[in-house]
C-alpha positions in Angstrom: 180.8 -66.6 -94.5 179.3 -67.8 -97.8 175.6 -67.4 -98.6 173.9 -70.0 -100.8 171.1 -68.9 -103.1 168.8 -70.5 -105.7 168.2 -68.8 -109.0 164.8 -67.4 -107.9 166.4 -66.1 -104.7 169.1 -64.4 -106.7 166.6 -62.8 -109.0 164.5 -61.7 -106.0 167.6 -60.2 -104.4 168.4 -58.2 -107.5 164.9 -56.9 -107.8 164.9 -55.9 -104.1 168.4 -54.3 -104.4 167.6 -52.2 -107.5 163.8 -51.5 -107.4 162.8 -50.5 -103.9 161.0 -47.1 -104.3 163.6 -44.5 -103.3 165.0 -41.0 -103.9 167.8 -39.7 -106.1 170.2 -39.1 -103.2 169.5 -42.6 -101.9 170.2 -44.1 -105.3 173.8 -42.7 -105.1 174.2 -43.9 -101.6 173.2 -47.4 -102.8 174.7 -47.7 -106.3 177.5 -45.0 -106.1 177.5 -44.4 -109.9 175.0 -44.1 -112.8 176.3 -44.2 -116.3 175.6 -41.2 -118.6 174.9 -41.5 -122.3 173.8 -38.7 -124.6 171.6 -40.8 -126.9 168.0 -39.7 -126.3 165.3 -41.4 -128.4 163.0 -41.7 -125.3 165.2 -40.3 -122.5 168.9 -40.4 -121.7 170.2 -43.3 -119.6 170.2 -41.5 -116.2 166.6 -40.6 -116.7 165.7 -44.2 -117.4 167.7 -45.4 -114.4 166.0 -42.9 -112.1 162.5 -43.4 -113.6 162.7 -47.2 -112.8 163.4 -46.4 -109.1 162.0 -43.0 -108.1 158.2 -42.6 -107.9 157.2 -39.4 -109.8 160.6 -38.8 -111.4 160.5 -36.4 -114.4 163.1 -36.2 -117.2 166.1 -34.1 -116.2 165.3 -33.9 -112.5 168.8 -35.2 -111.8 170.2 -31.9 -113.2 169.0 -30.0 -110.2 170.9 -32.4 -107.9 174.0 -32.1 -110.1 174.1 -28.4 -111.2 172.2 -26.6 -108.5 172.4 -28.6 -105.3 175.9 -30.0 -106.2 175.2 -33.5 -104.7 176.6 -35.3 -107.8 178.9 -34.4 -110.6 180.0 -35.7 -114.1 183.1 -37.9 -113.9 184.9 -40.7 -115.8 184.3 -44.0 -114.0 183.9 -47.2 -116.1 182.6 -44.7 -118.7 181.1 -41.2 -118.4 179.0 -41.4 -115.2 177.3 -39.3 -112.5 178.9 -39.8 -109.1 178.6 -38.2 -105.6 180.7 -35.1 -105.1 182.3 -36.8 -102.1 184.1 -39.0 -104.6 186.3 -36.2 -105.8 189.3 -36.9 -103.5 188.9 -40.7 -104.0 189.1 -40.5 -107.8 192.5 -38.8 -108.0 194.2 -42.0 -109.1 191.6 -42.4 -112.0 192.3 -38.9 -113.2 196.1 -39.5 -113.0 195.7 -42.9 -114.8 194.2 -41.2 -117.9 196.7 -38.3 -118.0 199.6 -39.8 -120.0 197.3 -40.8 -122.9 195.6 -37.4 -123.1 198.9 -35.6 -122.8 200.4 -37.7 -125.6 197.5 -37.9 -128.0 195.7 -34.6 -127.5 197.0 -32.0 -125.1 200.7 -32.3 -125.9 200.0 -31.7 -129.6 198.7 -28.2 -128.8 200.4 -27.2 -125.5 199.1 -23.6 -125.7 195.5 -24.6 -126.0 194.9 -25.6 -122.3 196.3 -22.3 -121.2 194.0 -20.5 -123.6 191.0 -22.4 -122.4 191.7 -21.7 -118.8 192.2 -18.0 -119.4 188.9 -17.8 -121.3 187.0 -19.6 -118.6 188.6 -17.5 -115.8 187.6 -14.4 -117.8 184.1 -15.3 -119.0 182.9 -18.0 -116.7 181.7 -21.5 -117.7 182.1 -22.2 -121.4 181.2 -24.9 -123.9 183.2 -25.7 -127.0 180.9 -23.4 -129.0 182.1 -20.3 -127.2 185.6 -20.6 -128.6 186.7 -19.1 -131.9 189.3 -21.9 -132.5 187.5 -24.3 -134.9 190.5 -26.3 -136.4 189.6 -29.9 -137.1 191.3 -33.2 -136.9 191.5 -35.4 -139.9 189.4 -38.3 -138.6 185.7 -37.6 -137.8 184.6 -40.5 -135.7 185.6 -39.7 -132.2 183.8 -39.5 -128.8 185.9 -36.4 -128.2 184.5 -34.6 -131.2 186.2 -33.4 -134.4 187.6 -30.0 -133.4 190.8 -29.4 -131.5 189.0 -27.3 -128.9 186.4 -30.0 -128.3 189.0 -32.7 -127.9 191.1 -30.5 -125.6 188.1 -29.7 -123.4 187.2 -33.4 -123.1 190.8 -34.4 -122.4 191.0 -31.8 -119.7 187.7 -33.0 -118.3 188.8 -36.7 -118.1 192.0 -35.6 -116.3 190.1 -33.4 -113.8 191.4 -30.1 -115.0 187.9 -29.1 -115.9 184.5 -30.3 -114.7 181.0 -29.9 -116.0 179.5 -26.8 -114.4 176.1 -27.3 -116.1 174.6 -28.5 -119.3 172.4 -26.9 -122.0 170.5 -29.5 -124.1 173.1 -32.0 -123.0 176.1 -29.9 -124.0 178.8 -29.5 -121.3 179.7 -26.1 -120.0 183.1 -26.4 -118.3 184.6 -24.7 -115.3 187.5 -25.2 -112.9 186.8 -28.1 -110.5 187.1 -25.8 -107.4 184.1 -24.0 -108.7 182.1 -27.2 -109.2 183.0 -29.4 -106.2 181.8 -28.0 -102.9 184.7 -26.7 -100.8 184.4 -29.2 -98.0 185.0 -32.1 -100.5 187.5 -30.2 -102.7 189.7 -29.5 -99.7 189.9 -33.1 -98.7 193.4 -34.8 -99.1 193.5 -36.7 -102.4 193.7 -40.5 -102.1 197.2 -41.5 -103.2 197.5 -45.0 -101.6 197.0 -47.3 -104.6 195.9 -50.3 -102.4 193.4 -48.2 -100.6 192.1 -46.9 -103.9 191.7 -50.5 -105.2 189.7 -51.6 -102.2 187.4 -48.6 -102.6 186.9 -48.9 -106.4 186.4 -52.7 -106.4 183.9 -52.4 -103.5 182.2 -49.6 -105.5 181.8 -51.8 -108.6 180.1 -54.5 -106.5 177.9 -51.9 -104.9 177.0 -50.5 -108.3 175.7 -53.9 -109.6 174.6 -55.5 -106.4 175.6 -59.0 -107.3 178.8 -59.3 -109.2 181.4 -61.9 -110.2 185.1 -61.5 -110.6 184.8 -62.9 -114.1 182.4 -60.1 -115.2 182.9 -58.2 -118.5 186.3 -56.5 -118.3 184.7 -53.1 -119.1 183.0 -53.3 -115.7 186.4 -53.6 -114.0 187.8 -50.6 -115.8 190.3 -48.6 -113.7 190.1 -51.4 -111.1 193.6 -52.7 -111.5 194.8 -56.0 -113.0 193.0 -59.3 -112.6 195.4 -60.5 -110.0 195.0 -57.2 -108.1 191.2 -57.6 -108.1 191.5 -61.2 -106.8 193.7 -60.1 -103.9 191.4 -57.1 -103.1 188.3 -59.3 -103.2 189.9 -61.5 -100.6 190.8 -58.5 -98.4 187.2 -57.1 -98.7 185.8 -60.5 -97.7 188.2 -60.7 -94.7 187.2 -57.2 -93.5 183.5 -57.9 -94.0 182.8 -55.2 -96.6 181.5 -57.8 -99.1 180.0 -61.3 -98.7 180.5 -64.3 -101.0 177.5 -65.8 -102.6 177.1 -69.1 -104.5 174.1 -69.6 -106.8 172.7 -73.1 -107.6 174.5 -74.7 -110.4 176.6 -71.7 -111.4 180.2 -72.5 -110.8 181.6 -69.0 -110.2 181.3 -67.2 -106.9 179.5 -63.9 -106.6 179.9 -61.0 -104.2 177.3 -58.6 -102.7 177.8 -55.7 -100.3 177.5 -57.0 -96.8 175.2 -54.1 -96.0 172.7 -55.5 -98.5 172.3 -58.9 -96.7 169.0 -57.9 -95.1 167.5 -57.6 -98.6 167.8 -61.4 -98.9 164.8 -61.6 -96.7 162.8 -59.0 -98.6 159.9 -60.1 -100.7 158.2 -56.7 -101.2 159.3 -56.5 -104.9 157.4 -59.0 -107.0 159.7 -61.3 -109.0 157.2 -62.0 -111.8 156.6 -58.5 -113.2 158.3 -56.9 -116.2 160.3 -53.7 -116.0 161.6 -51.5 -118.9 165.2 -50.4 -118.3 167.7 -48.4 -120.2 170.5 -50.4 -121.8 173.2 -49.0 -119.4 171.2 -49.6 -116.3 173.4 -50.9 -113.5 171.5 -54.1 -113.4 172.4 -54.8 -117.0 176.2 -54.1 -116.9 177.1 -57.8 -116.8 174.7 -58.9 -119.5 176.1 -62.4 -120.1 175.7 -63.1 -116.5 172.0 -62.1 -116.6 171.4 -64.8 -119.2 172.6 -67.3 -116.6 170.1 -65.8 -114.1 167.3 -66.2 -116.8 166.6 -62.5 -116.4 166.9 -61.2 -120.0 164.0 -61.6 -122.5 165.1 -58.9 -125.0 168.0 -56.6 -125.3 168.7 -53.9 -127.8 172.1 -52.8 -128.8 173.9 -49.9 -130.5 174.0 -51.9 -133.7 170.2 -51.8 -133.9 169.8 -48.2 -132.8 168.9 -46.7 -136.2 166.2 -49.2 -137.0 164.9 -50.0 -133.5 165.5 -47.1 -131.2 163.2 -48.6 -128.5 165.4 -51.7 -128.6 168.4 -49.5 -127.9 167.0 -47.7 -124.9 164.4 -50.1 -123.6 165.6 -53.7 -123.2 163.1 -55.8 -121.3 163.9 -57.5 -118.1 161.8 -60.2 -116.5 162.4 -60.0 -112.8 
């Protein structure tokens, strides 16, 4: 089945998909992942995502769900993201995918350091990089992993799943073993090892995260989703089994895909299409930014390059829905 939409209908669908008033657990049931970014001129990205969707949401409310109720956890998805704890066994292939690089570039250079880190955490409980006496630095300073050997080792072990974020203080990670972060019923589940099953899951999850997605979207969106030919094959399989539905939109040549479970929203008109919303730059709706221009959705969009002079441009692009 193929659904045919006009541009106004596509915009209305996206508004209905993303902006029905909801709760934090329901957001993760619908989107599956929310990107985290530490930049905080007016609120970190998760706060902006949740404030746009949850009535009465307050900054850092998500931390209760993550670090007390253990409904979600910090993981590497397309980038650093918050995901449901039930994802733990499904993300084993992602963790293994990143392992060779981190072994070669970071952990293998200091093979005793991971053992030292684990021993300290087992003895003292969750720790941040500040609690370690080792302060040796790398030569280059510009790295997402930090400039100290201990910081880079902690981040590498985090990406590979050897450590997880137990909690944060002022945005800083405090790390612990995954079995002390992921609830036992999820940690004990068999790890997903079938690569084809994983690809079907992660490709469907990407479509779920955006709501209306094309195969030719920005490659960063399809990170850890296999090669282009793999995604094309998996899309066909997901269409065949009814997990997703193909959509064509007016004069746009490329097909789009939506979760089949979202089809009822095509008949929803409760979200007005002529109002303005202020969104964070990494909001799920904005992942495929070039595509939004075709939908005539974007009026203004900040970028990292303008962050020092226009911080509101960075964190508050304006979308006309």
